C-alpha positions, 0 to 999 in steps of 0.5 A: 500500499505504501513504500516502506522505505520512505521516511513518510509516515501512514495512518490505515484508515477505513475508506472514507470521503477524500477530503483533499486536505492535504493539497500542496501549497500552490493548490495542485494535487497529484492526479495518480495519488487521486485515482488511488485513493478514489480506486480502494474507496469504490471497492471498499478497501482501506487506505492510506492518507499521508499527513502534511509531512509529504509536501517536501517529497511531494514537490519532487515528484511535481515535475514529473506526473500529472497535476489537477487544479483544485478550483472551487471545490471540483477537479479540472485539468491544468498544466504542470505547476510552475517553476520558478528555478526553471525562470532566466535569474538575469533577466528577472533582476533587471526586469524587477531593477525599477519601482515599476516593471523594467520591461522594453517592447522588444522583451514582447517580440519573441517567446524567449522570456515568455515564461519570465513575463509571466511570473512578473506581471503575476508576481506584481499585479495578480499574486492570486492568479494561477498561471495554469490558467493562461491560455495554450490556444493557437485562436484568439477567442473573444470568450476566452480573452473575457473570461480571463479578463474577468478573473483577474478584474476580480482579483484587482481592477486598479492593476487590470488598468495598468496591465492594459495600459503597459506601454513600452515603447512600440507596445500598444493598449491591450497588447500586454495583456495579450502578450499574458495570457496567451502562451504563443502570442508574441508582440510585432513592438513596431517591428512588424506589420501586425501588432500581434502574432499567434502561429502565423496568423497577425491580428492588429489590437485597437482599443475603442469605444462603442455606441448604442447602435453597436458601432465601434469609434474613437481610433486611428488607422495607421499611418500607411492608409493614403488619405490626403485627397479625401481629407482635403475634399472634406475640409473644402465641402465643410469650409474647415482648414483643420478639423470636421467633427461627426456632428458636421460629417453628419449635415454634410450628408444631409446636405449633399448626399450624393458627393457624401457617399462618393467621399465616404466609398473612397474612404471605405476602399482606401482603409480596406486596401491599405489597412484592413484587408492585411489582417483580422482586427482584436477590438477592445473596449476602452471604456471605464469599467468595461475597459479591456473587455474584447467587442469583436475578433473582426475581419473587417469589409469595405461595407463595415467602413464609414467616416466618422470624423477628420482629427489631427491630419487623419480621419477616424472611421466608424466600423460596423459590427 
């Protein structure tokens, strides 16, 4: 029933419900142990249950055996327990040598320090977060992201906001969050066309507002979209020398519908050809308590694109979802 050569003491007991009162410090229970006790209980035989002195020996076996995560009193499949000793100590020393995390945009552009960065974000932002809950999938999922966002917000809304807005050079809002929760995500850091890469697929990430109609707005396109001609036409029609706000755009559509349709169609085609056709878009909500929630992961089409306003030398679009 047990290893008689072990220094660990056991107590013989009659079959009783297993209460998981000897789980590891990290909340994990050995799967083989669980199956053995369950089997013995079902056949009505006595079994042995270790006392708390097994913790040291159990931790040595941790890397070589499957584990279950004990969450809410239920067992669920989990990854191998996180081993801090395997992390790059020099990287951790550099990254923590600062009142805030000393991470650069280039740290996020590969998987080299993925585990170290995940560990640091957990340690400094969400110490109660179980790193076995990060996502191994190669598919960006609105539902999966929002599930983890809800967990992170419940642990610390303030730290979630800090992580969402954590912006080393070349990194935009929400991108460090995606790097943290997806094991295979890397960021462009300004060196790639896409903001986020997972596997062979690239995404752009946009932090936006959402109207009651569901339309998304208040974000900019990339600088590669040639909008000078469209902007010039809109400024001329509105008799403005700088900006054209949303109300003015609406008035132009009423007073000059045919002209505005041609201009809007021209803008939509340019925006699609030079920007939206290149990648799917991850749209983060950037409003209040909903900041950091995913609104949509979408392949934007020409018919989805309209003009919101002209500001700071560019055109902000409206996207239908």
